[in-house]
C-alpha positions as CSV (number, residue, x, y, z in Angstrom):
1,X,77.8,-11.4,6.1
2,X,74.5,-13.3,6.0
3,X,72.1,-13.2,8.9
4,X,72.0,-16.4,10.9
5,X,68.9,-18.6,10.5
6,X,68.7,-18.6,14.3
7,X,68.1,-14.9,14.4
8,X,64.7,-14.3,16.1
9,X,62.0,-12.6,13.9
10,X,61.7,-8.9,14.2
11,X,58.7,-7.1,15.8
12,X,57.3,-6.3,12.3
13,X,57.6,-9.9,11.2
14,X,55.7,-11.0,14.4
15,X,53.0,-8.5,13.8
16,X,52.6,-9.6,10.2
17,X,52.4,-13.2,11.3
18,X,49.9,-12.3,14.0
19,X,47.7,-10.3,11.6
20,X,47.7,-13.2,9.2
21,X,46.7,-15.8,11.8
22,X,44.5,-13.7,14.2
23,X,40.9,-15.0,14.1
24,X,39.7,-11.9,16.0
25,X,41.3,-9.5,13.5
26,X,39.9,-11.4,10.6
27,X,36.4,-11.4,12.1
28,X,36.7,-7.7,12.8
29,X,37.8,-7.0,9.3
30,X,34.9,-9.0,7.8
31,X,32.4,-7.2,10.1
32,X,33.7,-3.8,9.1
33,X,33.4,-4.7,5.4
34,X,29.9,-5.9,5.9
35,X,28.9,-2.7,7.7
36,X,30.5,-0.6,4.9
37,X,28.4,-2.4,2.4
38,X,25.3,-0.9,4.1
39,X,26.2,2.4,2.3
40,X,25.6,1.0,-1.3
41,X,22.5,-0.9,0.1
42,X,21.1,2.4,1.2
43,X,21.7,3.8,-2.3
44,X,19.7,0.8,-3.7
45,X,16.9,1.6,-1.3
46,X,16.9,5.2,-2.6
47,X,16.8,3.8,-6.2
48,X,13.7,1.7,-5.3
49,X,12.1,4.8,-3.8
50,X,12.8,6.9,-6.9
51,X,11.3,4.3,-9.2
52,X,8.2,4.2,-6.9
53,X,7.9,7.9,-7.2
54,X,8.2,7.7,-10.9
55,X,5.4,5.2,-11.0
56,X,3.3,7.4,-8.8
57,X,3.8,10.3,-11.2
58,X,2.7,8.1,-14.1
59,X,-0.4,7.0,-12.1
60,X,-1.3,10.6,-11.4
61,X,-0.9,11.6,-15.1
62,X,-3.1,8.8,-16.3
63,X,-5.6,9.5,-13.5
64,X,-5.8,13.1,-14.5
65,X,-6.8,12.2,-18.1
66,X,-9.2,9.4,-17.0
67,X,-10.4,10.1,-13.5
68,X,-9.0,9.9,-10.0
69,X,-10.1,8.1,-6.9
70,X,-13.9,8.3,-6.5
71,X,-15.8,9.0,-3.3
72,X,-19.6,9.4,-3.4
73,X,-22.0,11.1,-1.0
74,X,-25.5,10.6,-2.4
75,X,-28.2,11.6,-2.2
76,X,-29.4,14.3,0.1
77,X,-32.6,16.4,0.1
78,X,-32.1,20.1,0.8
79,X,-35.1,22.1,2.1
80,X,-34.6,25.9,2.5
81,X,-36.3,27.7,5.4
82,X,-36.1,31.1,7.0
83,X,-35.9,32.3,10.6
84,X,-36.5,35.7,12.1
85,X,-34.4,37.4,14.8
86,X,-35.2,40.7,16.4
87,X,-32.2,43.1,16.3
88,X,-32.6,46.7,17.6
89,X,-36.4,46.4,17.4
90,X,-36.2,45.2,13.8
91,X,-36.9,41.7,12.6
92,X,-34.0,40.3,10.6
93,X,-34.6,37.4,8.2
94,X,-32.0,34.6,8.0
95,X,-31.8,32.0,5.3
96,X,-31.1,28.3,6.2
97,X,-31.0,24.9,4.7
98,X,-32.1,21.6,6.2
99,X,-30.2,18.6,5.0
100,X,-32.5,15.5,5.0
101,X,-30.9,12.1,4.4
102,X,-32.7,9.0,3.1
103,X,-34.6,6.7,5.4
104,X,-33.3,3.7,3.5
105,X,-30.6,3.5,0.9
106,X,-29.6,0.5,-1.2
107,X,-26.7,0.8,-3.5
108,X,-25.6,-1.9,-6.0
109,X,-22.6,-1.6,-8.2
110,X,-21.0,-3.6,-11.0
111,X,-17.4,-2.6,-11.5
112,X,-15.3,-3.5,-14.6
113,X,-11.5,-3.0,-14.5
114,X,-8.8,-2.5,-17.0
115,X,-5.1,-1.7,-17.1
116,X,-3.5,1.2,-18.9
117,X,0.2,1.2,-19.5
118,X,2.6,4.1,-20.0
119,X,6.3,3.5,-20.4
120,X,7.1,0.7,-18.0
121,X,4.2,1.3,-15.6
122,X,0.6,0.1,-15.4
123,X,-2.4,1.8,-13.7
124,X,-5.6,0.1,-12.7
125,X,-8.7,1.9,-14.0
126,X,-12.4,1.0,-13.5
127,X,-15.8,1.8,-14.7
128,X,-18.7,1.3,-12.3
129,X,-22.5,1.2,-12.9
130,X,-24.1,2.2,-9.6
131,X,-27.8,2.0,-8.7
132,X,-29.2,4.0,-5.8
133,X,-32.6,3.2,-4.5
134,X,-34.5,4.1,-1.3
135,X,-36.9,6.6,0.1
136,X,-37.1,9.9,2.0
137,X,-39.4,10.9,4.9
138,X,-40.0,14.6,5.3
139,X,-39.1,16.0,8.7
140,X,-41.4,17.9,11.1
141,X,-39.6,21.3,11.2
142,X,-41.5,22.3,14.3
143,X,-40.2,19.3,16.1
144,X,-36.6,19.2,15.0
145,X,-35.8,22.9,14.5
146,X,-38.7,24.8,16.2
147,X,-39.6,26.3,12.8
148,X,-43.3,26.7,11.9
149,X,-44.4,25.2,8.6
150,X,-45.1,28.6,7.0
151,X,-41.4,29.5,7.2
152,X,-40.4,26.3,5.3
153,X,-39.8,26.9,1.6
154,X,-41.0,23.5,0.4
155,X,-41.2,24.7,-3.3
156,X,-37.5,25.4,-3.3
157,X,-36.4,21.9,-2.3
158,X,-33.8,20.1,-4.3
159,X,-31.8,16.9,-4.4
160,X,-28.0,16.9,-4.4
161,X,-25.1,14.5,-4.4
162,X,-21.4,15.0,-4.3
163,X,-18.6,13.3,-6.2
164,X,-14.8,13.5,-5.7
165,X,-13.9,13.8,-9.4
166,X,-16.5,15.2,-11.8
167,X,-14.4,14.0,-14.8
168,X,-15.6,10.5,-13.9
169,X,-19.2,11.2,-14.9
170,X,-19.8,9.3,-18.2
171,X,-23.5,10.3,-18.7
172,X,-26.0,12.7,-17.3
173,X,-27.5,11.1,-14.2
174,X,-31.3,11.1,-13.9
175,X,-33.5,10.2,-10.9
176,X,-36.9,8.6,-10.7
177,X,-38.3,10.9,-7.9
178,X,-41.7,9.6,-6.8
179,X,-42.6,8.5,-10.4
180,X,-41.2,11.7,-12.1
181,X,-37.9,11.5,-14.0
182,X,-35.6,14.4,-13.2
183,X,-32.1,15.1,-14.6
184,X,-29.3,16.3,-12.4
185,X,-27.2,19.3,-13.3
186,X,-24.0,20.9,-12.0
187,X,-24.3,22.6,-8.7
188,X,-22.2,23.7,-5.7
189,X,-21.1,21.2,-3.1
190,X,-23.5,21.8,-0.3
191,X,-22.6,18.8,1.8
192,X,-19.5,20.5,3.2
193,X,-19.6,23.8,5.2
194,X,-18.9,26.9,3.1
195,X,-16.3,28.1,5.5
196,X,-14.1,25.1,4.9
197,X,-11.4,24.9,2.2
198,X,-10.9,21.5,0.6
199,X,-7.3,20.6,-0.3
200,X,-6.4,19.8,-3.8
201,X,-6.9,16.2,-4.9
202,X,-3.8,14.1,-4.1
203,X,-4.4,11.3,-6.7
204,X,-3.9,7.6,-6.1
205,X,-1.2,6.3,-3.9
206,X,-1.0,2.4,-4.1
207,X,1.7,2.3,-1.5
208,X,-0.4,3.7,1.4
209,X,-2.6,1.5,3.5
210,X,-5.5,3.9,3.9
211,X,-7.9,6.0,1.8
212,X,-6.9,9.3,0.4
213,X,-9.7,11.3,2.0
214,X,-8.6,14.8,1.0
215,X,-10.4,15.1,-2.3
216,X,-13.8,13.5,-1.7
217,X,-17.0,15.6,-2.1
218,X,-15.3,18.3,-4.3
219,X,-18.0,18.4,-7.0
220,X,-21.7,18.8,-6.5
221,X,-24.8,18.0,-8.6
222,X,-28.4,19.0,-7.9
223,X,-31.9,19.0,-9.3
224,X,-35.1,20.7,-8.2
225,X,-37.4,18.1,-6.5
226,X,-41.1,18.8,-6.2
227,X,-42.5,17.5,-2.9
228,X,-45.9,16.0,-2.3
229,X,-48.7,17.9,-0.6
230,X,-48.9,15.2,2.0
231,X,-45.8,16.0,4.1
232,X,-46.1,12.6,5.9
233,X,-45.8,10.6,2.7
234,X,-42.7,8.5,2.0
235,X,-41.0,9.5,-1.3
236,X,-39.3,6.7,-3.2
237,X,-36.4,7.4,-5.5
238,X,-34.1,5.5,-7.8
239,X,-31.2,6.7,-10.0
240,X,-28.2,5.3,-11.8
241,X,-24.7,6.7,-11.7
242,X,-22.2,5.6,-14.3
243,X,-18.7,6.7,-13.2
244,X,-15.1,5.9,-13.9
245,X,-12.1,6.2,-11.6
246,X,-8.8,4.7,-10.6
247,X,-7.5,3.0,-7.6
248,X,-10.3,3.4,-5.1
249,X,-14.1,3.6,-4.8
250,X,-15.6,4.9,-1.6
251,X,-19.0,5.6,-0.3
252,X,-20.6,7.6,2.5
253,X,-23.5,5.8,4.3
254,X,-26.1,8.5,3.7
255,X,-29.1,6.3,4.6
256,X,-30.6,5.7,8.0
257,X,-30.0,2.1,6.9
258,X,-27.4,1.8,4.1
259,X,-26.7,-1.4,2.1
260,X,-23.9,-1.4,-0.5
261,X,-23.3,-4.4,-2.8
262,X,-20.4,-4.4,-5.2
263,X,-19.1,-7.0,-7.7
264,X,-16.0,-6.9,-9.8
265,X,-13.7,-9.2,-11.7
266,X,-10.7,-7.7,-9.9
267,X,-9.0,-10.6,-8.0
268,X,-7.2,-8.7,-5.3
269,X,-9.4,-6.1,-3.5
270,X,-8.4,-4.3,-0.3
271,X,-11.5,-3.3,1.8
272,X,-10.7,-0.2,3.7
273,X,-12.4,2.6,5.6
274,X,-14.5,2.7,8.8
275,X,-16.6,-0.4,8.0
276,X,-15.6,-3.8,6.7
277,X,-18.0,-5.9,4.5
278,X,-20.5,-8.0,6.4
279,X,-20.3,-10.5,3.6
280,X,-17.5,-11.0,1.0
281,X,-16.3,-13.6,-1.5
282,X,-12.9,-13.3,-3.2
283,X,-11.6,-15.6,-5.9
284,X,-9.4,-15.6,-9.0
285,X,-12.5,-14.6,-10.9
286,X,-13.2,-11.5,-8.9
287,X,-14.9,-10.4,-5.7
288,X,-18.4,-9.8,-4.3
289,X,-18.8,-7.7,-1.2
290,X,-21.8,-6.3,0.8
291,X,-21.8,-3.7,3.6
292,X,-24.6,-2.8,5.9
293,X,-24.3,0.4,7.9
294,X,-26.8,1.9,10.4
295,X,-27.0,5.6,11.1
296,X,-26.1,4.8,14.7
297,X,-22.6,3.8,13.4
298,X,-21.8,7.0,11.5
299,X,-20.7,10.4,12.8
300,X,-23.5,12.7,11.5
301,X,-27.3,12.9,12.1
302,X,-30.3,12.2,9.9
303,X,-31.2,15.9,9.8
304,X,-28.6,18.6,9.8
305,X,-29.0,22.4,9.8
306,X,-27.1,24.1,6.9
307,X,-24.2,21.7,6.4
308,X,-22.6,18.4,7.2
309,X,-19.1,19.2,8.2
310,X,-16.2,17.6,6.3
311,X,-14.6,15.8,9.1
312,X,-17.9,14.0,10.0
313,X,-18.2,12.7,6.5
314,X,-14.7,11.5,6.5
315,X,-15.3,9.6,9.7
316,X,-17.8,7.3,7.9
317,X,-15.9,6.7,4.7
318,X,-15.7,3.1,3.5
319,X,-15.1,1.1,0.3
320,X,-12.6,-0.8,-1.7
321,X,-9.1,-0.3,-3.1
322,X,-7.9,-2.1,-6.2
323,X,-4.4,-3.2,-5.3
324,X,-1.9,-5.0,-7.6
325,X,-1.7,-8.7,-6.7
326,X,2.1,-8.4,-6.6
327,X,3.8,-5.0,-6.6
328,X,7.4,-5.4,-7.8
329,X,8.7,-2.4,-6.0
330,X,7.1,-3.3,-2.7
331,X,8.6,-6.8,-3.0
332,X,12.0,-5.4,-4.0
333,X,11.9,-2.9,-1.1
334,X,11.2,-5.7,1.3
335,X,14.1,-7.8,-0.1
336,X,16.6,-4.9,0.2
337,X,15.8,-4.8,3.9
338,X,17.2,-8.4,4.1
339,X,20.3,-7.3,2.3
340,X,22.5,-7.1,5.4
341,X,21.3,-10.6,6.3
342,X,22.4,-12.0,3.0
343,X,25.8,-10.3,3.2
344,X,26.3,-11.5,6.8
345,X,25.4,-15.1,6.0
346,X,27.6,-15.1,2.9
347,X,30.6,-13.7,4.7
348,X,30.0,-16.1,7.6
349,X,30.0,-19.1,5.2
350,X,33.3,-17.9,3.6
351,X,34.9,-17.4,7.0
352,X,33.9,-20.8,8.2
353,X,35.3,-22.2,4.9
354,X,38.6,-20.6,5.8
355,X,38.5,-22.0,9.3
356,X,37.7,-25.5,8.4
357,X,39.6,-26.0,5.1
358,X,42.6,-23.7,5.8
359,X,42.0,-21.9,2.5
360,X,42.8,-18.2,2.8
361,X,40.5,-15.6,1.4
362,X,41.9,-12.1,1.2
363,X,39.8,-9.1,2.4
364,X,39.8,-7.7,-1.1
365,X,38.1,-10.8,-2.3
366,X,35.5,-10.3,0.4
367,X,34.9,-6.8,-1.0
368,X,34.4,-8.1,-4.5
369,X,31.9,-10.7,-3.3
370,X,30.1,-8.1,-1.3
371,X,29.8,-5.8,-4.3
372,X,28.3,-8.7,-6.3
373,X,25.7,-9.2,-3.5
374,X,24.7,-5.5,-3.7
375,X,24.6,-5.5,-7.5
376,X,22.0,-8.3,-7.1
377,X,19.5,-5.7,-5.9
378,X,20.0,-3.4,-8.8
379,X,19.5,-6.3,-11.2
380,X,16.3,-7.2,-9.2
381,X,15.0,-3.6,-9.6
382,X,15.7,-3.4,-13.3
383,X,14.4,-6.9,-14.2
384,X,11.3,-6.7,-12.1
385,X,10.1,-3.7,-14.2
386,X,9.8,-6.1,-17.2
387,X,8.8,-9.5,-15.7
388,X,7.0,-10.6,-12.5
389,X,8.9,-10.4,-9.3
390,X,9.4,-14.2,-8.9
391,X,11.1,-14.5,-12.2
392,X,13.1,-11.4,-11.6
393,X,14.4,-12.7,-8.3
394,X,15.2,-16.1,-9.9
395,X,17.2,-14.5,-12.7
396,X,19.1,-12.1,-10.5
397,X,19.9,-14.7,-7.8
398,X,21.0,-17.3,-10.5
399,X,23.3,-14.7,-12.1
400,X,24.8,-13.6,-8.7
401,X,25.3,-17.1,-7.4
402,X,27.0,-18.2,-10.7
403,X,29.3,-15.2,-10.7
404,X,30.4,-15.6,-7.0
405,X,30.8,-19.4,-7.4
406,X,32.9,-19.0,-10.5
407,X,35.1,-16.4,-8.8
408,X,35.5,-18.3,-5.5
409,X,36.5,-21.5,-7.4
410,X,39.8,-19.9,-8.4
411,X,40.4,-19.1,-4.7
412,X,39.4,-22.4,-3.2
413,X,40.9,-24.6,-6.0
414,X,38.6,-27.4,-4.9
415,X,35.5,-28.6,-6.7
416,X,34.0,-30.0,-3.5
417,X,34.4,-26.7,-1.6
418,X,33.2,-24.6,-4.6
419,X,30.1,-26.7,-4.9
420,X,29.5,-26.5,-1.2
421,X,29.8,-22.7,-1.3
422,X,27.5,-22.4,-4.3
423,X,24.9,-24.6,-2.7
424,X,25.1,-22.5,0.5
425,X,24.4,-19.3,-1.5
426,X,21.5,-21.0,-3.2
427,X,20.1,-21.9,0.2
428,X,20.5,-18.4,1.5
429,X,18.7,-16.8,-1.5
430,X,15.9,-19.4,-1.4
431,X,15.5,-18.8,2.4
432,X,15.0,-15.0,1.8
433,X,12.6,-15.7,-1.1
434,X,10.5,-17.9,1.1
435,X,10.4,-15.2,3.8
436,X,9.3,-12.6,1.2
437,X,6.5,-14.9,0.0
438,X,5.2,-15.9,3.4
439,X,4.1,-12.4,4.4
440,X,1.8,-13.5,7.3
441,X,4.3,-16.1,8.5
442,X,7.5,-14.4,7.6
443,X,8.5,-13.8,11.2
444,X,7.9,-17.5,12.1
445,X,9.7,-18.8,9.0
446,X,12.6,-16.4,9.6
447,X,13.0,-17.3,13.2
448,X,12.9,-21.0,12.6
449,X,15.4,-20.6,9.7
450,X,17.8,-18.6,11.8
451,X,17.5,-21.0,14.7
452,X,18.5,-23.9,12.4
453,X,21.4,-21.9,11.0
454,X,22.7,-21.3,14.5
455,X,22.4,-25.0,15.2
456,X,24.3,-25.9,12.1
457,X,27.1,-23.4,12.9
458,X,27.4,-24.9,16.4
459,X,27.7,-28.4,14.9
460,X,30.3,-27.4,12.3
461,X,32.5,-25.4,14.8
462,X,32.1,-27.5,17.9
463,X,35.6,-29.0,17.6
464,X,37.4,-25.9,16.3
465,X,40.3,-24.8,18.4
466,X,39.9,-21.0,18.0
467,X,43.3,-20.4,19.6
468,X,45.5,-22.8,17.6
469,X,43.7,-23.6,14.4
470,X,46.0,-21.4,12.3
471,X,49.3,-22.5,13.8
472,X,49.7,-25.3,11.3
473,X,48.2,-24.1,8.0
474,X,48.8,-27.4,6.2
475,X,46.8,-29.4,8.7
476,X,43.0,-29.2,8.3
477,X,40.9,-28.9,11.4
478,X,38.8,-32.0,12.4
479,X,35.1,-31.3,12.8
């Protein structure tokens, strides 16, 4: 006997009908799916980080064969002297060194740059011709150290300078010392206290926003420097230093008054350290920068007994970092952070399409669309290693939009709705790209864009009856 058509639906039938028509359940399902997609997004972030680490490894390998970041502390005049201390009725002699820094120091540099490639990665290398010019004034030991002149070993005085990576020396540096030409030779690094251990050089890290201070002053050079009989005379000096390095060039303001002028064809410098340039010009053809630093601004004195401590030298470090104009990994990493926003906006547009047009989209279809949105980022990482980021983003976005639009056309079965959905995706990806480009104004652009989006959503849904809009699936909702 057949069941009468007037038989009321069972509880299971009512639950199925409610599940198919419940707006809240559909919204909750979509939200859960969006949150679950954060898991593959995190894996993409790990992928970007791994590629960054691989690039960093290549940078260090090339830097080891060329030269690493360069920091220069030059020059200093070292004058040995002795003191006597009475111990158990016996006079003990102690050896000391007085570090004398230049009265004036003018440094001019001309930096040329090049790129070296290995595998998929490029490293910025440079060669710099530096000229140091200034003068020394000999100290009065009786006044500054209470040491009589007879205990000062004037004949053992020598000049020294320190460099972070001795592999960067391209020729033997010579100095014009009061009219006499002297050649520097290797020597111990006397600018840093002997009781301190310097860490191993860490190489170049283009993803950090500060100087890598650990390895500066690790190599020393010196030359014996005869002093004039007139201890009050000013001793002029001039020497050239041709060095090569990678990533960064930094200087310690050794002079009582230090001036540093640097020119380079590199179009995207980043001035870092304790002092910013007093004058600078940056264009597509390169940059010119000039620093002026007084001894009143630095953390160490003009005369120092025995050593200048490492931390005091670090406190006065300044210079320039050669950054990539557009680093693909940095841009990709930023774009991945907006991944949840793209997924949320895409799912929201699909949900509104369901509400307004009465076209049903199954949760499984949401999952496939979400996977396509995540794959966009793997495409972006891979393509950006071969072309510039802008083109990589365009290619990846176009492929993703085409794929999703083609897939959703079979669901919506409407050319108008399909075009609307595709245009919406294009607007979303364009909006994110604009935010990525407007680094300084990204917050403003993002806030205005989201405000306009909320306004559009309010206009589109202002007449939607959220309680009854699914009761009659064949009747579209008026908006």
